[in-house]
C-alpha positions as semicolon CSV with decimal commas, in nm:
position;residue;x (nm);y (nm);z (nm)
1;M;-1,255;-1,603;1,566
2;A;-0,885;-1,592;1,478
3;D;-0,621;-1,515;1,739
4;Y;-0,436;-1,198;1,636
5;R;-0,227;-1,169;1,953
6;S;0,084;-1,304;1,780
7;L;0,110;-0,980;1,582
8;D;0,336;-0,714;1,732
9;L;0,326;-0,435;1,472
10;L;-0,041;-0,469;1,377
11;H;-0,308;-0,433;1,644
12;V;-0,640;-0,595;1,552
13;T;-0,982;-0,555;1,710
14;V;-1,299;-0,717;1,578
15;A;-1,651;-0,588;1,644
16;E;-1,976;-0,645;1,455
17;G;-1,798;-0,812;1,163
18;V;-1,543;-0,531;1,119
19;A;-1,173;-0,591;1,188
20;T;-0,984;-0,268;1,257
21;V;-0,610;-0,303;1,198
22;V;-0,385;-0,034;1,349
23;I;-0,037;-0,016;1,195
24;D;0,213;0,064;1,470
25;H;0,577;0,039;1,359
26;P;0,762;0,357;1,465
27;P;0,898;0,588;1,357
28;V;0,741;0,595;1,007
29;N;0,569;0,255;0,971
30;L;0,838;0,146;0,727
31;F;0,748;-0,159;0,520
32;D;1,052;-0,357;0,627
33;A;1,092;-0,736;0,644
34;A;0,931;-0,756;0,990
35;Q;0,623;-0,562;0,885
36;M;0,590;-0,758;0,560
37;R;0,594;-1,084;0,755
38;E;0,319;-0,955;0,983
39;F;0,103;-0,843;0,691
40;A;0,143;-1,187;0,532
41;Q;0,042;-1,350;0,861
42;L;-0,247;-1,108;0,898
43;A;-0,375;-1,197;0,551
44;R;-0,383;-1,567;0,641
45;L;-0,564;-1,498;0,967
46;L;-0,823;-1,271;0,808
47;E;-0,894;-1,509;0,523
48;A;-0,975;-1,785;0,774
49;D;-1,178;-1,570;1,016
50;D;-1,549;-1,614;0,949
51;D;-1,627;-1,346;1,208
52;V;-1,469;-1,080;0,984
53;R;-1,649;-0,945;0,680
54;V;-1,481;-0,603;0,648
55;V;-1,121;-0,499;0,725
56;V;-1,030;-0,136;0,796
57;F;-0,665;-0,026;0,809
58;R;-0,541;0,284;0,988
59;S;-0,216;0,407;1,141
60;A;-0,122;0,471;1,502
61;N;0,100;0,753;1,371
62;P;-0,095;1,062;1,260
63;D;0,190;1,166;1,030
64;F;0,256;0,839;0,846
65;F;0,029;0,563;0,721
66;I;0,319;0,361;0,572
67;A;0,622;0,555;0,449
68;H;0,731;0,303;0,181
69;A;0,927;-0,019;0,146
70;D;1,264;-0,040;0,321
71;V;1,528;0,089;0,078
72;A;1,804;-0,075;0,282
73;G;1,618;-0,403;0,237
74;I;1,602;-0,348;-0,140
75;L;1,979;-0,302;-0,142
76;D;2,009;-0,649;0,014
77;I;1,806;-0,824;-0,260
78;P;2,037;-1,059;-0,457
79;A;2,106;-0,943;-0,812
80;D;2,046;-1,277;-0,985
81;Q;1,668;-1,308;-0,950
82;P;1,506;-1,569;-1,177
83;P;1,219;-1,464;-1,405
84;A;0,893;-1,427;-1,211
85;T;0,662;-1,721;-1,282
86;K;0,416;-1,693;-0,993
87;L;0,297;-1,413;-0,773
88;G;0,497;-1,410;-0,451
89;G;0,700;-1,189;-0,221
90;F;0,568;-0,839;-0,162
91;S;0,339;-0,838;-0,466
92;G;0,182;-1,168;-0,369
93;M;0,132;-1,050;-0,014
94;V;-0,048;-0,726;-0,102
95;D;-0,256;-0,897;-0,370
96;R;-0,416;-1,116;-0,104
97;F;-0,598;-0,808;0,027
98;R;-0,742;-0,760;-0,323
99;T;-0,854;-1,122;-0,358
100;M;-0,963;-1,219;-0,005
101;P;-1,343;-1,260;0,030
102;K;-1,369;-0,961;0,264
103;A;-1,402;-0,592;0,188
104;T;-1,072;-0,414;0,259
105;I;-1,056;-0,041;0,330
106;A;-0,750;0,181;0,389
107;V;-0,798;0,507;0,580
108;I;-0,509;0,743;0,510
109;E;-0,456;1,035;0,746
110;G;-0,081;1,094;0,700
111;R;0,186;1,023;0,442
112;V;0,186;0,707;0,233
113;G;0,437;0,625;-0,037
114;G;0,600;0,354;-0,245
115;G;0,515;0,008;-0,115
116;G;0,276;0,162;0,138
117;S;0,082;0,321;-0,145
118;E;0,090;-0,010;-0,334
119;F;-0,061;-0,182;-0,032
120;T;-0,346;0,071;-0,016
121;L;-0,398;0,032;-0,392
122;S;-0,446;-0,340;-0,330
123;C;-0,726;-0,266;-0,085
124;D;-1,077;-0,247;-0,224
125;M;-1,131;0,112;-0,115
126;R;-0,921;0,405;0,001
127;F;-1,036;0,715;0,191
128;A;-0,816;1,010;0,281
129;A;-0,818;1,316;0,507
130;F;-0,804;1,657;0,343
131;G;-0,505;1,861;0,459
132;R;-0,330;1,562;0,615
133;A;-0,292;1,275;0,368
134;V;0,001;1,293;0,124
135;F;0,074;1,037;-0,149
136;N;0,395;0,957;-0,336
137;Q;0,549;0,689;-0,558
138;P;0,920;0,782;-0,525
139;E;1,076;0,477;-0,691
140;V;1,178;0,622;-1,029
141;A;1,371;0,901;-0,854
142;L;1,572;0,626;-0,681
143;G;1,640;0,453;-1,013
144;I;1,392;0,167;-0,968
145;L;1,018;0,137;-1,037
146;P;0,702;0,066;-0,837
147;G;0,762;-0,308;-0,830
148;G;0,491;-0,410;-0,585
149;T;0,191;-0,381;-0,822
150;G;0,196;0,000;-0,843
151;T;0,241;0,041;-1,219
152;Q;-0,055;-0,185;-1,286
153;R;-0,294;-0,064;-1,018
154;L;-0,234;0,306;-1,082
155;A;-0,278;0,262;-1,456
156;R;-0,614;0,096;-1,396
157;L;-0,734;0,347;-1,136
158;A;-0,592;0,678;-1,258
159;G;-0,554;0,606;-1,629
160;R;-0,233;0,587;-1,831
161;S;-0,137;0,954;-1,843
162;R;-0,201;1,029;-1,477
163;A;-0,028;0,707;-1,372
164;L;0,279;0,822;-1,564
165;E;0,262;1,167;-1,404
166;I;0,254;1,001;-1,060
167;I;0,522;0,740;-1,128
168;L;0,768;0,935;-1,343
169;G;0,728;1,258;-1,145
170;S;0,795;1,094;-0,805
171;D;0,635;1,396;-0,638
172;D;0,396;1,450;-0,349
173;F;0,020;1,458;-0,415
174;D;-0,234;1,597;-0,172
175;A;-0,561;1,426;-0,088
176;A;-0,771;1,647;-0,314
177;T;-0,558;1,564;-0,619
178;A;-0,544;1,195;-0,525
179;E;-0,924;1,192;-0,515
180;R;-0,953;1,369;-0,851
181;Y;-0,707;1,124;-1,008
182;G;-0,883;0,814;-0,873
183;W;-0,595;0,723;-0,640
184;V;-0,851;0,726;-0,357
185;N;-1,228;0,684;-0,354
186;R;-1,293;1,002;-0,159
187;A;-1,112;1,267;0,038
188;L;-1,303;1,408;0,333
189;P;-1,246;1,668;0,605
190;P;-1,070;1,499;0,900
191;E;-1,372;1,535;1,126
192;E;-1,596;1,365;0,867
193;L;-1,359;1,086;0,765
194;W;-1,416;0,832;1,041
195;P;-1,793;0,875;1,073
196;F;-1,817;0,807;0,700
197;V;-1,585;0,503;0,705
198;D;-1,742;0,357;1,020
199;R;-2,089;0,377;0,870
200;L;-1,976;0,224;0,540
201;A;-1,784;-0,061;0,709
202;R;-2,073;-0,150;0,941
203;R;-2,317;-0,129;0,651
204;I;-2,118;-0,374;0,437
205;A;-2,059;-0,604;0,736
206;S;-2,437;-0,625;0,793
207;F;-2,501;-0,773;0,448
208;P;-2,483;-1,147;0,362
209;P;-2,111;-1,234;0,342
210;Q;-2,157;-1,466;0,045
211;A;-2,304;-1,181;-0,158
212;V;-2,016;-0,952;-0,061
213;A;-1,754;-1,215;-0,151
214;E;-1,913;-1,310;-0,484
215;S;-1,963;-0,946;-0,585
216;K;-1,600;-0,864;-0,504
217;A;-1,476;-1,164;-0,702
218;L;-1,677;-1,058;-1,006
219;V;-1,564;-0,694;-0,987
220;N;-1,204;-0,823;-0,971
221;L;-1,255;-0,971;-1,319
222;A;-1,240;-0,614;-1,450
223;D;-0,868;-0,615;-1,361
224;G;-0,813;-0,850;-1,655
225;A;-0,475;-1,021;-1,674
226;I;-0,335;-0,821;-1,384
227;V;-0,137;-1,109;-1,233
228;E;0,054;-1,166;-1,556
229;A;0,121;-0,791;-1,580
230;I;0,247;-0,781;-1,221
231;L;0,489;-1,066;-1,297
232;T;0,629;-0,859;-1,584
233;E;0,654;-0,563;-1,348
234;Q;0,855;-0,775;-1,102
235;D;1,100;-0,869;-1,379
236;G;1,145;-0,500;-1,461
237;F;1,215;-0,419;-1,098
238;N;1,468;-0,701;-1,078
239;R;1,652;-0,568;-1,382
240;L;1,692;-0,225;-1,226
241;H;1,772;-0,266;-0,856
242;P;2,115;-0,434;-0,900
243;L;2,257;-0,163;-1,131
244;P;2,554;0,015;-0,968
245;E;2,420;0,363;-1,040
246;V;2,082;0,269;-0,893
247;R;2,239;0,125;-0,579
248;A;2,438;0,448;-0,541
249;R;2,122;0,659;-0,562
250;M;1,947;0,448;-0,300
251;Q;2,250;0,474;-0,070
252;R;2,255;0,853;-0,112
253;F;1,883;0,864;-0,033
254;L;1,946;0,687;0,298
255;A;2,249;0,902;0,376
256;Q;2,056;1,226;0,316
257;G;1,769;1,147;0,551
258;G;1,552;0,891;0,377
259;Q;1,355;0,674;0,621
260;T;1,384;0,930;0,899
261;P;1,073;1,125;1,003
262;E;1,237;1,452;0,898
263;G;1,341;1,327;0,556
264;E;1,017;1,146;0,485
265;A;0,814;1,457;0,572
266;R;0,967;1,621;0,263
267;L;0,999;1,315;0,042
268;G;0,900;1,487;-0,282
269;D;1,186;1,735;-0,239
270;L;1,434;1,489;-0,090
271;V;1,432;1,258;-0,391
272;T;1,536;1,547;-0,617
273;E;1,844;1,616;-0,403
274;I;2,014;1,279;-0,438
275;G;2,137;1,315;-0,795
């Protein structure tokens, strides 16, 4: 069994083949550099842990699963990025949860947006709580784009037109709509969510791990040339984030309450107020 005690922002327990990962990075579980490093470390540990066959992600914060990637961190990215030739950085990190030979499940009970949404999209399955989960891809409103696999995963899950509604609209979506659009597998009443996920995770963990891993690898073939598409997405992101007008929008977003619990609780409205 792997030793997960080196992780500070992710708390891991393993029982009966199921690793439960609790995301605990107050105040809004922002996907900043520290959390990205821990997720990358977690991926390496999980991949090597033969005692784990299913991974379930949840948040310690009932209001936020992961708010989104750190906009201040995006402002610090150098402008002169070379063309993307291999999957790395944030996109490479989240893609490991798609390709690892374990079943990965995200359980969303609060808000998730931007890079946080892209992480959940990289998981094999997503389940959400009615009346509590809220989804958003706010990047276009900030002048950038979902550059952590979001354009490609949403297009495959929700279809072209709904992916464009989500991405170009930069608005909030409730759990019922997310379920209807294919953003999540199912939305369930809060009191039914965990009994359902627990049963499913234990059920998968009880099956031969080789069969789970091989089946997942074959289903992943349906993604087609997704890695090449994600590299093109990264190049698009890198063309946008250095633009002066884009940097100004991101700075106004931070100044007007972005990345605070109060601002993030009304993200769909906040991003319309920064123009």
